[in-house]
C-alpha positions as CSV (number, residue, x, y, z in Angstrom):
1,M,-20.1,-11.5,-17.5
2,V,-18.9,-7.9,-16.9
3,T,-16.4,-6.3,-19.2
4,F,-13.8,-3.6,-18.9
5,P,-13.0,-0.7,-21.3
6,D,-10.8,-1.3,-24.4
7,G,-7.2,-0.5,-23.6
8,F,-7.6,-1.3,-19.9
9,L,-4.3,-2.0,-18.2
10,W,-3.9,-5.4,-16.5
11,G,-0.7,-5.8,-14.6
12,V,1.3,-6.5,-11.6
13,A,3.4,-4.2,-9.3
14,T,6.8,-4.5,-7.7
15,A,9.1,-2.1,-5.8
16,A,12.8,-1.8,-6.4
17,H,14.1,-2.4,-2.8
18,Q,11.7,-5.3,-2.3
19,V,12.7,-7.3,-5.3
20,E,16.1,-6.2,-6.7
21,G,18.5,-7.1,-3.9
22,A,21.8,-5.6,-2.8
23,N,20.6,-2.1,-2.7
24,V,23.6,-1.2,-0.6
25,S,23.5,2.6,-1.0
26,S,20.0,3.1,0.3
27,D,19.0,4.3,3.7
28,A,17.0,1.1,4.3
29,W,20.0,-1.1,3.7
30,L,21.9,0.7,6.4
31,M,19.0,0.6,8.9
32,E,18.3,-3.1,8.3
33,H,21.8,-3.9,9.5
34,L,22.0,-1.9,12.7
35,P,21.8,-3.5,16.1
36,G,18.3,-3.4,17.4
37,S,16.9,-2.7,14.0
38,M,13.1,-2.6,13.7
39,Y,13.6,-4.8,10.6
40,R,13.0,-8.5,11.2
41,E,15.8,-9.4,8.8
42,P,17.9,-7.6,6.1
43,S,16.8,-7.6,2.5
44,G,20.0,-9.2,1.2
45,D,19.6,-10.5,-2.3
46,A,15.8,-10.0,-2.1
47,V,14.4,-12.1,-5.1
48,D,17.3,-11.0,-7.4
49,F,15.0,-9.3,-9.8
50,Y,17.9,-7.0,-10.7
51,H,19.4,-9.9,-12.7
52,R,16.3,-12.0,-13.3
53,Y,14.0,-9.3,-14.7
54,P,14.0,-10.8,-18.3
55,D,12.6,-14.1,-17.1
56,D,10.1,-12.4,-14.7
57,I,8.8,-10.0,-17.3
58,A,8.4,-12.9,-19.7
59,V,6.2,-14.6,-17.1
60,V,4.1,-11.5,-16.9
61,A,3.6,-11.7,-20.7
62,T,2.8,-15.4,-20.6
63,L,0.1,-14.8,-18.0
64,G,-1.6,-12.5,-20.5
65,L,-1.0,-9.2,-18.7
66,N,-0.2,-6.0,-20.5
67,A,1.3,-3.7,-17.8
68,F,4.2,-3.9,-15.3
69,R,5.0,-1.5,-12.6
70,F,8.5,-1.4,-11.3
71,G,10.7,0.9,-9.3
72,V,13.8,2.9,-10.3
73,E,16.0,3.0,-7.3
74,W,17.3,6.5,-6.5
75,A,20.3,5.1,-4.5
76,R,21.4,3.2,-7.6
77,I,21.0,6.1,-10.0
78,E,22.7,8.6,-7.7
79,P,24.8,6.7,-5.1
80,E,26.5,9.9,-4.0
81,A,25.2,13.4,-4.3
82,G,25.6,14.6,-7.8
83,E,27.2,11.4,-9.1
84,I,24.9,9.9,-11.7
85,S,25.5,6.3,-12.6
86,R,25.0,6.0,-16.4
87,A,25.4,2.2,-16.1
88,Q,22.3,2.1,-13.8
89,L,20.3,4.3,-16.1
90,E,21.1,1.9,-18.9
91,H,20.0,-1.0,-16.7
92,Y,16.6,0.5,-16.2
93,S,16.4,1.4,-19.8
94,R,16.9,-2.3,-20.6
95,V,14.0,-3.2,-18.2
96,V,11.8,-0.7,-20.1
97,D,12.8,-2.2,-23.4
98,T,12.2,-5.7,-22.2
99,C,8.6,-4.7,-21.2
100,L,8.0,-3.1,-24.6
101,G,9.4,-6.2,-26.4
102,H,6.7,-8.3,-24.7
103,G,4.0,-5.8,-25.5
104,I,3.8,-4.7,-21.9
105,E,3.3,-1.1,-20.8
106,P,6.1,-0.1,-18.4
107,I,4.9,1.9,-15.4
108,V,7.8,3.5,-13.5
109,T,7.9,4.4,-9.8
110,L,10.5,7.0,-9.0
111,H,10.4,6.6,-5.2
112,H,9.1,3.6,-3.2
113,F,10.1,4.3,0.4
114,T,13.9,4.2,0.0
115,S,16.3,7.1,-0.6
116,P,20.1,7.3,-0.9
117,Q,22.1,7.4,2.3
118,W,23.7,10.7,1.4
119,L,20.2,12.3,1.5
120,I,20.1,11.7,5.2
121,R,23.8,12.5,5.8
122,K,23.7,15.8,3.9
123,H,20.1,16.9,4.4
124,G,18.6,14.9,7.2
125,G,16.1,13.4,4.8
126,W,12.5,14.3,4.2
127,R,12.1,17.3,6.6
128,S,14.5,19.3,4.5
129,H,13.2,21.5,1.6
130,D,16.5,20.7,-0.2
131,T,15.2,17.1,-0.5
132,A,12.3,18.2,-2.7
133,D,14.7,19.9,-5.1
134,R,17.1,17.0,-5.1
135,F,14.2,14.6,-5.9
136,A,13.1,16.8,-8.8
137,D,16.6,16.7,-10.2
138,Y,16.7,13.0,-9.9
139,A,13.3,12.7,-11.6
140,A,14.6,14.8,-14.5
141,T,17.6,12.6,-14.8
142,V,15.6,9.4,-15.0
143,M,13.0,10.8,-17.4
144,S,15.7,12.2,-19.7
145,R,16.7,8.6,-20.3
146,L,13.4,6.7,-20.1
147,G,10.9,9.4,-21.0
148,D,10.8,8.6,-24.7
149,R,9.3,5.1,-23.9
150,V,7.5,5.5,-20.6
151,S,4.0,7.0,-20.5
152,W,3.0,6.3,-16.8
153,V,5.1,7.6,-13.9
154,C,4.4,7.3,-10.2
155,T,6.4,10.0,-8.4
156,I,6.2,8.9,-4.8
157,N,4.7,5.7,-3.5
158,E,2.1,5.9,-0.7
159,A,2.9,9.4,0.5
160,N,0.5,8.9,3.5
161,T,2.0,5.6,4.8
162,P,4.5,7.2,7.3
163,L,1.5,9.0,8.9
164,L,-0.5,5.7,8.9
165,L,2.3,3.9,10.7
166,A,2.5,6.5,13.4
167,H,-1.3,7.2,13.6
168,Y,-2.2,3.5,14.3
169,G,0.5,3.0,16.8
170,L,2.5,0.6,14.7
171,L,5.6,2.7,15.3
172,S,6.5,5.5,17.7
173,A,5.9,9.0,16.2
174,K,8.8,10.1,18.4
175,P,12.4,9.0,18.1
176,D,12.9,5.8,20.1
177,K,16.2,3.9,20.8
178,S,16.3,2.3,17.3
179,H,15.8,5.7,15.7
180,S,18.5,7.3,17.8
181,L,20.9,4.5,16.8
182,A,20.1,5.0,13.2
183,A,20.5,8.8,13.4
184,K,23.9,8.2,15.0
185,A,24.9,5.8,12.2
186,F,24.0,8.5,9.6
187,G,25.9,11.1,11.6
188,V,22.9,13.4,12.2
189,A,21.0,14.6,15.3
190,D,17.8,12.7,16.3
191,A,15.8,15.8,15.5
192,D,17.2,16.0,12.0
193,F,16.8,12.3,11.2
194,C,13.9,11.7,8.8
195,P,14.1,8.8,6.3
196,F,10.9,8.7,4.3
197,F,10.1,5.2,5.6
198,P,9.0,5.1,8.3
199,M,9.3,8.7,9.6
200,A,8.0,11.2,7.1
201,G,4.6,11.6,8.7
202,D,4.9,14.8,10.7
203,E,3.6,18.1,9.3
204,R,7.0,19.4,8.1
205,A,7.8,16.1,6.3
206,I,4.3,16.0,4.7
207,E,4.9,19.5,3.3
208,V,8.3,18.4,1.9
209,V,6.8,15.3,0.3
210,G,4.0,17.3,-1.3
211,R,6.5,19.8,-2.7
212,A,8.7,17.0,-4.0
213,H,5.8,15.5,-5.8
214,R,4.8,18.8,-7.4
215,L,8.3,19.5,-8.6
216,A,8.7,15.9,-9.8
217,V,5.5,16.2,-11.9
218,D,7.0,19.3,-13.5
219,S,10.3,17.4,-14.2
220,V,8.4,14.5,-15.8
221,H,6.4,16.8,-18.0
222,A,9.5,18.8,-19.0
223,A,11.5,15.7,-20.0
224,A,8.6,13.8,-21.6
225,S,5.7,15.9,-22.6
226,G,3.6,12.8,-23.4
227,A,4.1,11.1,-20.0
228,Q,1.5,11.1,-17.3
229,A,2.6,11.6,-13.7
230,G,0.8,10.9,-10.5
231,I,1.3,10.1,-6.8
232,T,0.1,6.9,-5.2
233,L,-1.8,6.8,-1.9
234,S,-2.6,4.0,0.6
235,L,-6.4,4.6,0.8
236,Q,-8.5,2.8,3.3
237,D,-12.2,2.1,2.9
238,I,-13.5,3.7,6.1
239,T,-17.0,2.8,7.3
240,A,-19.1,3.4,10.4
241,Q,-21.4,1.4,12.5
242,P,-24.0,3.2,14.6
243,G,-22.2,5.6,17.0
244,G,-19.0,5.5,15.0
245,E,-19.8,8.1,12.4
246,E,-17.8,10.9,13.9
247,A,-14.7,8.8,14.4
248,A,-14.9,7.4,10.9
249,D,-15.2,10.8,9.4
250,N,-12.2,12.1,11.4
251,Q,-10.1,9.1,10.3
252,D,-11.2,9.5,6.7
253,E,-10.1,13.2,6.7
254,I,-6.7,12.4,8.3
255,I,-5.6,9.5,6.2
256,N,-7.5,9.8,2.9
257,R,-9.2,13.0,2.0
258,R,-6.5,15.4,3.0
259,F,-3.9,13.7,0.9
260,L,-6.2,13.4,-2.0
261,R,-6.9,17.1,-1.9
262,D,-3.3,18.3,-1.3
263,M,-1.3,15.8,-3.4
264,G,-3.7,13.7,-5.4
265,R,-5.0,16.7,-7.4
266,V,-1.4,17.5,-8.6
267,G,-0.6,15.5,-11.7
268,D,-2.4,13.6,-14.4
269,F,-3.8,10.6,-12.5
270,V,-4.1,9.2,-9.0
271,G,-2.6,5.8,-8.0
272,V,-5.0,4.1,-5.6
273,Q,-3.6,1.3,-3.4
274,T,-6.2,-0.4,-1.2
275,Y,-6.0,-3.6,0.8
276,T,-8.7,-3.5,3.4
277,R,-11.6,-1.7,5.2
278,L,-11.5,0.0,8.5
279,T,-14.8,0.1,10.5
280,Y,-15.6,2.3,13.5
281,G,-18.2,1.9,16.1
282,S,-19.2,3.7,19.3
283,D,-16.1,2.3,21.1
284,G,-13.6,3.1,18.4
285,R,-12.2,0.8,15.7
286,V,-14.1,-2.5,15.4
287,K,-12.1,-5.7,15.6
288,V,-11.9,-7.6,12.3
289,P,-14.2,-10.7,12.3
290,A,-12.4,-14.0,12.3
291,G,-12.4,-15.9,9.0
292,D,-12.4,-12.8,6.7
293,V,-8.8,-11.8,7.1
294,S,-5.5,-12.4,5.3
295,D,-2.5,-13.9,6.9
296,N,-1.3,-10.5,8.0
297,G,-4.7,-9.7,9.7
298,L,-6.3,-7.4,7.2
299,E,-10.0,-7.8,6.5
300,L,-10.6,-8.9,2.9
301,V,-13.5,-6.8,1.5
302,P,-14.1,-6.9,-2.3
303,S,-16.1,-3.7,-2.3
304,A,-13.3,-1.7,-0.6
305,L,-11.4,-1.0,-3.8
306,T,-14.4,0.4,-5.6
307,A,-15.1,2.7,-2.6
308,T,-11.6,4.2,-2.5
309,C,-11.5,4.6,-6.3
310,R,-14.8,6.4,-6.2
311,Q,-13.5,8.7,-3.4
312,A,-10.3,9.4,-5.2
313,F,-12.1,10.3,-8.4
314,D,-14.7,12.4,-6.7
315,I,-12.1,14.5,-4.8
316,T,-9.5,14.9,-7.6
317,G,-11.5,14.6,-10.8
318,L,-8.5,12.8,-12.3
319,P,-8.3,9.3,-13.9
320,I,-7.5,6.5,-11.4
321,L,-4.9,3.8,-11.8
322,V,-5.1,1.0,-9.3
323,T,-1.4,0.7,-8.6
324,E,-1.7,-1.9,-5.8
325,H,-4.3,-4.4,-4.5
326,G,-3.8,-7.8,-3.1
327,A,-3.7,-10.1,-0.1
328,D,-1.1,-11.9,2.1
329,L,-2.1,-15.5,1.5
330,D,0.2,-18.5,1.3
331,D,0.0,-21.4,-1.1
332,A,-2.6,-23.3,0.9
333,A,-4.9,-20.2,0.8
334,D,-4.2,-19.2,-2.8
335,H,-7.7,-20.1,-3.8
336,R,-8.9,-17.3,-1.5
337,R,-6.6,-14.8,-3.4
338,A,-8.2,-15.9,-6.7
339,G,-11.6,-15.4,-5.3
340,F,-10.6,-12.0,-3.8
341,I,-9.3,-10.8,-7.2
342,E,-12.4,-12.0,-9.0
343,N,-14.9,-10.6,-6.5
344,T,-13.1,-7.2,-6.4
345,L,-13.1,-6.9,-10.1
346,R,-16.7,-8.0,-10.4
347,D,-17.6,-5.2,-8.0
348,L,-15.4,-2.6,-9.8
349,A,-16.5,-3.2,-13.4
350,P,-20.1,-1.9,-13.1
351,A,-18.8,1.3,-11.4
352,I,-16.5,1.9,-14.4
353,A,-19.3,1.3,-16.8
354,K,-21.3,4.0,-14.9
355,G,-18.5,6.6,-15.3
356,L,-15.8,5.9,-12.7
357,D,-12.7,6.6,-14.7
358,V,-10.4,3.7,-13.8
359,R,-7.7,3.0,-16.4
360,G,-6.1,-0.1,-15.0
361,Y,-5.6,-2.7,-12.3
362,L,-2.1,-3.7,-11.1
363,H,-2.0,-6.5,-8.6
364,W,0.5,-6.6,-5.7
365,S,2.6,-8.4,-6.3
366,L,4.4,-10.3,-9.0
367,V,6.3,-12.5,-6.6
368,D,6.7,-13.0,-2.8
369,N,9.3,-10.4,-1.8
370,F,10.8,-8.4,1.1
371,E,8.0,-7.0,3.1
372,W,9.9,-4.3,5.0
373,F,9.7,-4.8,8.8
374,N,8.2,-8.2,8.3
375,G,11.1,-9.4,6.2
376,Y,10.3,-12.5,4.1
377,H,7.3,-13.5,6.0
378,G,4.6,-12.4,3.6
379,H,3.0,-14.1,0.6
380,F,1.5,-11.4,-1.7
381,G,2.9,-12.9,-4.9
382,L,1.1,-14.3,-7.9
383,L,4.4,-16.2,-8.0
384,G,6.0,-18.0,-5.1
385,N,9.8,-17.9,-4.6
386,D,12.4,-20.1,-3.0
387,R,15.0,-17.7,-1.7
388,T,17.7,-20.4,-1.5
389,T,17.5,-21.2,-5.2
390,Q,15.5,-18.1,-6.4
391,R,13.2,-20.6,-8.2
392,R,9.8,-19.2,-8.9
393,W,6.5,-21.0,-9.2
394,I,3.2,-19.8,-10.6
395,R,0.3,-20.0,-8.3
396,P,-3.1,-20.9,-9.6
397,S,-4.4,-17.4,-8.8
398,A,-2.0,-16.0,-11.4
399,H,-3.6,-18.2,-14.1
400,R,-7.1,-17.1,-13.0
401,Y,-6.1,-13.5,-13.0
402,G,-4.4,-13.9,-16.4
403,A,-7.6,-15.4,-17.9
404,I,-9.6,-12.3,-16.7
405,A,-7.0,-10.0,-18.3
406,R,-7.0,-11.8,-21.6
407,A,-10.8,-11.8,-21.7
408,N,-10.9,-8.2,-20.5
409,A,-13.9,-9.4,-18.5
410,V,-14.9,-11.3,-15.4
411,D,-17.7,-13.8,-15.0
C-alpha cells in the first residue's frame, strides 16, 4: 500500500458551461446555434447542475471526496459590459457554502473556455489587451464575494488548448467558413474575431491570455490575501522512440515548456491536466497501439501524469494541483477507468514521497457532460446521466476512487 500526505485533496472537477445549462449570454452558446457550427449539437440544459448542485455535491461527499472544482461563469456574472448580476454572485456563493457544509474544499475556476458575448462584440475577444483588464475586473468582482471562503482559484483553464487544437490540425488556424459566419453574427471582422475557445492560439492571443492571468492573480490576492491562484495547463507526456528525439523535444517546447515558463510560474500553484502520452519516432508522431486507448482515441498511460507533474514542478518550482485527469469510457468499460485511476495514483504516490510537491488529485469529471465540439458523446463521468430525465447513476469506478480517497492510500 502506498499513502498520500495528510491533507491531500481528493476531488472531482466540472466546468460551468459543460454542466450548468442555459448559458445563453456566452459566446459558445451563440456559436453552437449558428448554421454550419463546428459544434455537433448545442449544450441546451447540459446536465442542469445549475439547479441540481445540492444533490450533486452531496454525492461528492458521500463518495468520501474532500474537494470539488467548479466554474464561475463570466457571462452570468456580467451578462453585459459593466452590468454585474448580484443574483448570480449569490448563486455561486451558495455553491461554495454547500461545499463547505459537506466538508468539501471549493476550488473555483474563473474562466473555462467561455466568455460573455459582449467581450467579442466590443473588443473582438482574446486578441485585445482590453480583454485582460476586463477579466481582471471580473476576477476582483467574484473574489470580493467568494474570497472569504475560497482558498484555491484557477484563473484560466488550459491556456494552451487553443494552440493545441490548431497545432495538431484538429481545427484550422485560419478563419474558415464557420469562423466567418460566427464573426458576422457577433458583428466583427474576421480578423478581429477571437473567442478563447477555439481561437486564442496565435502569438497575440497568447500574450493577452498571459497578461489576463497575471492581472487576475493580482486581483485574487488583493481581494483575498489567503487565497492561492494558479493557471491550469493541458500538459502532454511527450516521449521519443529512436530517431524521434528532436521532434519530441520541439513539441515539448511548443505545447508544454513554454507555457510553464511564461504562465505557470505566475501565481501560487500550477494546475496540471493530463490525459495521454504523445510518442514521436523517426517518421513523426507514432500511431497509438490498439487496445490501450479510451473511447475518444487517447492512449491510456498511468505514468503520464507523474511525468507531467514532475515537469511542471521542475520548471516552475511551485506546488502542483492535478486539476483534471480521466478517461472517456462508457459503462461497459468502466472497470478500465477504475484501473486507470488506481494505476495512475500508484505511480504518482512514490514520486510525492520523494519530494514531488503535489497537493491534490481532481478527477475529470463528476458526471458525463457537454464535451464541446463532440456534444454529448463522451463518457468521462464518475456518474452517468440520462439527459431526458437528468437522472444520475454512480459508476463502480466512483466507489473505487472514493475508497482510495477515504484511505488516503492505494493498494
